[in-house]
N, C-alpha and C positions, 0 to 999 in steps of 0.2 A: 202397271199392268203385269196383266199377263197375257217343235215341228215333228204256197209251200206244200210243197208236198212233204209230208212228215215221215220220219223214219219209223221203223217197226215199233208198234205201240206196246205199252205195258200198262195194264189197268192198275190204278192205285186207289184203294178204298180206305178211307180214313174215318174213324169214328171219333167225334168230338167228345171230350170229357164231360162229366156231369156239370162242371162249372159253366160250360157253354150252353148247356140245356138243350142241345139238339144233336140229332144224328144226321150226318151229312155224307154224301158220296162225292168224292173228288177224284176224277180221272183225268189223265193227261197222256198225251203222246210224247214220247221222248226219243231223242237220238240214242244210239247204242252207248255213246259217251257224251255226257252232258258237260258243258263248259260254262258254268254259271258266271265266273268272273269276266270272261270274254264277252258274254252276252250283256252283262251289266255295263262293262266299259263301252261297248258299242252303243247301247241304248241311251246311256247317260250322256255320251258325247253328242249324239244326234239331238236329244232333247235340249241340251244346253245351247247349241248353236241355233236351233230353230227358235227357241225363246229369245235369244239375243237379236236375231234379225227382225222378229216380229215387234220387238220393243224399240228398235232404232227410231222410228218416226216419233214416238212419244218423247224420246230423249232430246232429239234435235229440233223438234217443231218450233219451240219458242224462238230459236235463233235463226232458223232457216226459212220457215214459212213466209215471213214478210218479204224476203228477197225473191220469193216465187210468186208474189202477188196473192198469197193465200193467208187466211187467218189461222192462227195456231190451233184454234178449236176444231179446225177441219181434220185434225188427226183422228178425231172420233169417227169420222166417215171412213177413213182408211182402216181403222180397227174393225168397224162394223162390216165392211166389205170382206176383210180378211177372214173374220170368223164365219161369215156366211159361206165363203168358199171352203173353209175348213169343214163345216158341217157336211157339205156335199161330197167332198173328197173322202172324208171319213167313212161315209156310207159305202163308197165304191171300193174301199181299201181291202175288204175281206176277199173279194174276187181277185184283186191284183196279187195279194199275198198267196192265194192258192195257186195262181198261175206261175208266178216268177219267184216267189219266196219273199220272206220278210226282210232279209238284208237288201235285196234289190229294191224293194219299196222304200226302205230307209235311204238308199242312195238316191232314188228318184225324189224323195222329199228334200234332201239336201240340194239337189240340182234345181228344183223349183224355187227354193228359197234363194239360191244364188242368182238365178235369172231374174227373180223379182228385185233383188238388190241392184243388179246391173241396169234394169229398166228404169228403176227409180231415179237414177242420176240424171235422166233427161229432164226431170222437173215438169211442172205443169199438171193440170188436173187429170188428163187422160193417161199419161204415162204412170202417174201415181196410182190411179185406179187399177190399171193393168198390173202394176207391181203388187198391189194389195191382193188381187186375185191369185197371182203366182205364189206369193208368200203364204197366203191362207191355204191354198191347195197343198203346198208342201207341209205346212204345219198340221193339217188335218190327217195326213198319212202317218204321223209320228207315233201316236198312241196305239193305233191298231197294229202296226208292224212291231212295235216294242212289246206290246202285250203278247203277241205271238211268240216272239223270241224268249221272253222271260217265262211265259207259260210253259215252254218246253224245257228250259235250262235251269230256272231257279229252283233250288231245293224246296220241296213241299213244306218242310219244317220252318223255313225262313222266307217264305214267299212274300209275306207282308213287308219284311225288311228290304228285300230286293226291289220290290216295286216302289217302296218309299224312297230308297236311295236313287232310283232312276228319276223319280219325280223331283228330287232336289235340283235337277237340271233346270227347272223353271226359275226359281229364285237365283240360281247361279247365272243363268243367261241374262236375267234382268240386271243383276249386279255387274256382269261383264259389259253389257251395253252402257250402263250408267257410268261406269268408270272409264271405258275406252273411248266412247264416242265424243264426249266433251273435250278430251285431250286431243283426239284426232282432228276434231273440228277446228281447234285452235292451231294445231301444228300443220295440217295438210289441207284442210277444207273438208266439207261434208261429202263431196263426191268421191274423193280418194278414200276416205274412211269407210264409206259404204261399199265401195268396190273391194276393199280389203276384207270386209266382213263376208261379202259374197264369195271371195276367193277362198276363205277359210272353209266355207261349206263345200266348195268343189274339192278341196284337198281332203276333207273328211270322207266325201263320197268315194274318192279313189282309194283311201286307206282302208275302207270297209271291204274292198273287193276280195282280198285274201281271206276274209272272215267267212265267206260263203262256204268254202270247203270244210271249215271247222264247225260252223254253227248249223249249216243245212247241207250236209254232204250229198244228199240225193239231188238237190238242185245243182250242185257243182258238177255232178256226173251227167245230168241230163237236163238240158234247157229247152227242149222242144215243147214242153207244156202238155205232152200227151198223157201224163199221169196226174193231171190236175183234178181228176174225178169230178168233172163239170165244175160249176160255180156253186159255192155254198148258197143255201137258200137265203132269201133276203133277210138281212140281219134285223132291220127295223120291225118287220112283221113278227119275227121270232121273239124279240124283246117285248113287244106289246102283248104277245100271247102268254108269256111266262111271268107269273106274278112276282117272283123274287127279282127277276131282272128288271121288270117294269118299276117295281118299288125302288130298287137301287138307282135306276136312271132318273126317276122323278126326284129322288133325294139329291142327285148330282146337279140337277137343274137348280134346285133351291140353294145348294151350297155354292155353286159357281156364281149365281145371281148375287149372293151376299159377298163373296170374295171380291168380285170386280167392283162392287160399290165401295167396299172398304178401301181397296187400293186406289181407286180412281179419285175419291173425294176426301181422303184423310188429310192431305196437305191443305186443301182449301178449308176444311173444317177447322183445323188447328190455327190457321192464319186468320181467317175471316171471322170465325165465331169466338175463338178463345184468345185471339190477339197475340199469337206466337209469331216469331220471325219466320221468314221463309226458310232460312238456313236450318233452324231448329226443326221445323215441321218436316222438311225434306230428310233431315238426319234421322228423325223418328221413323219415317217410312223406310229408309235404308236399313235401320236396325230391325224393323219388322221382317225384312227379307231374311236376315240372319236367324232370327228366332224361328221363323217358319221352316227353315232348312233343318234345324235341330229337331223341331217338333215333328216333322214328317218322319224322320228316322225313329224317334222315340215312339210314336204311335204305331209304326210298323212292327217294332219289337213287342209292344204290348199286345198287338193283334196276334202275333205268332206264339206268344208265350202264355198269356193269361186270360184274355178276353175274346169272346167270339166277335169277329169283325163287324157283323151287323149290329150287335149290341154296342160295340165301341163307337161305331158311326152314329148310332142314336144318341149316345152320351155326348159325343162331340157336337152334334146338332143342338142339344139343349145348352151346352156350354157356350156355343157360338151365339145363341140368342141372348144368353145372360151377359156375355162380353159386349155385345152391341148395345144392350141397355146401359151397362156400366159406362161405355164410351159416351152415350147420349146424355148421361146425367152429370157430366163434368161441368162445373160452373166456370165462368170466365176467371174467377179468382183461384181456380185450382192450381196447385203447384206443379212444377215440371215433373216431379217424381210421380205424382198421381197420374198425370197424362201418360208418362212412359209405361207405368204399370198397366193402365187400361189398354194401351196399344200392344203391349206384350201379350195380354190375355187374348186380344183379337187375333194377333198374328199366330199364336199357337193353335187356335181353333179354326178361325176363318180361312187361314192359309195352310193348315196342316193336315187336311183330311185326304188329299188326293191319292197318296200311295196305298192306303188301306182300301180305298174305293176300287182301284184297279186290281188289287190282289183279290178282293171279293168277287169282282167281275170275272176274273180268270177262273176262280173256283166254281162259279155258277155256270160256266160255259163248257160246251162239249170240246173235246181235244182238238178237232179240226176247225173249230169256229172261234178261236180266241180273237183273231183279227176282225172277223165279221161282227161279233158281239161288241167288241170295243168300239168299232166305228159307229154302230147303231146307238149304243148307249151314249157315246160322245156327242151324238146329234142333240140329245137332251142337254148335255153339259154345256155345249157351246151356245145353245139357245138361251140358257141362263146367263152366260157371259155377255151375250148381245143385249138381252133385255134389261139386265140389272142397272147399268149406268143410265140408260134411257129413262127408265121409270123414276130412278132417284133424282135425275136432273129435272124431270117434269114436276116432281114434288117441290123442288126448290124454286123452279120458275113460276109456279102458281102460288107463291107466297109462303111456302113451308120453310121451316128452319132446318139447318143441318142436324141439329140434335133431335128434332122431331122425326126427321127422315130416318135417322139411325135407329130410333126407338121403334118406328113402324117396321123397319127392316128386320128387327129381331124376331118378329112373328113367323117369318118364312122358314128359317133354319130350325126354329123350335118345333114347328109343326112337322117338318121332315124328320126331326129326331124322334118325336113321338111315333111317327109312322114306322120307323125302323125298329124301335123298341117293341112294337106290337108283333114283330116277326119272331121275337125270342120264343124259343121252345117249339117252333114249327120246323118240321123236316124240310130241307131244301135240297134240290138236286139240279144238275145241269139241265139246260133247256133241251127238250126232246123234239 
């Protein structure tokens, strides 16, 4: 698997080159002094720890669930509850950012994840359900607050790279959980290890406090909320009314749907259908996390330098569909090299799109609405994350094969890719 009142504004108008085939207006509100590296460090840290806490149940479930009288498969319920809570908190995050600032919302996200971890150690169905709500609520705040901060501070010429670097926090968090939790489980027990993870979130929330003055100086000077210029209009309605934002959000549903299916069922597919050992299958999944980290950075650079982000996302969608087909066509006699190459192709596309998506989302949003638009678009994204594994599992449960399910899955990102490519050459502007 896979947690403001703005300073004086300066309008930035950027004309895309002929290679991009479109003329676009990109405006943002910036602080008098931007601090891109500090903003990146803050958002990357929050994303990493949020992803780590969200992944803990998946890592420890096989060893811990039986001792709690639960089946290991119940981790799917935890993840589903968490993503549903994230969808709702993301929708509300735009108003929260406007009132108290993006850094404060990031701190609240870390606090919610920490409390969720602390509650989880009680064990049992009800505490774990409450923990899922808390962790999901925190996780849902991360992208809106991060989008607001990077939208203000990331250089326009490198926006894709900065958002992609921030999104590497997802595989980093998964890897951190996968490495630390099994060791902690053996050395200290799962309760102590989970408390330590929660404590790390609390520590990060405290460390973020001095960043308010540097990243959001007006919030540091005045915390009464009187300058919050009311609440931004409902982000979900704005996304639905804006064709470009709606298209991008629908694409994110399809891509997230595909990503969660790939991550959730890859190990089972390799072991049960292709006869590989559990160790090899898990190792390939771990390697996919590494590949996806590099791919996110690479796609961000490509979007900044050479290819219009909408066109790039369309191409990634088509490549995503092709890579899923390639994965589905592997015979049981396939060599390990062929399996690894197919997994690499999937990792680079299925797991590599997120940074470019958030950069394009920021470009299409008005300066004061980065957080609101991110939360609203994220509603579609997390809907795909919830629906994907359920639909895939139902295909298997009703007699379908893993290879057939992956082949059918390819249609969704390919269709989304075509939809994005049809946008090429059309002028796009922030939501009005």
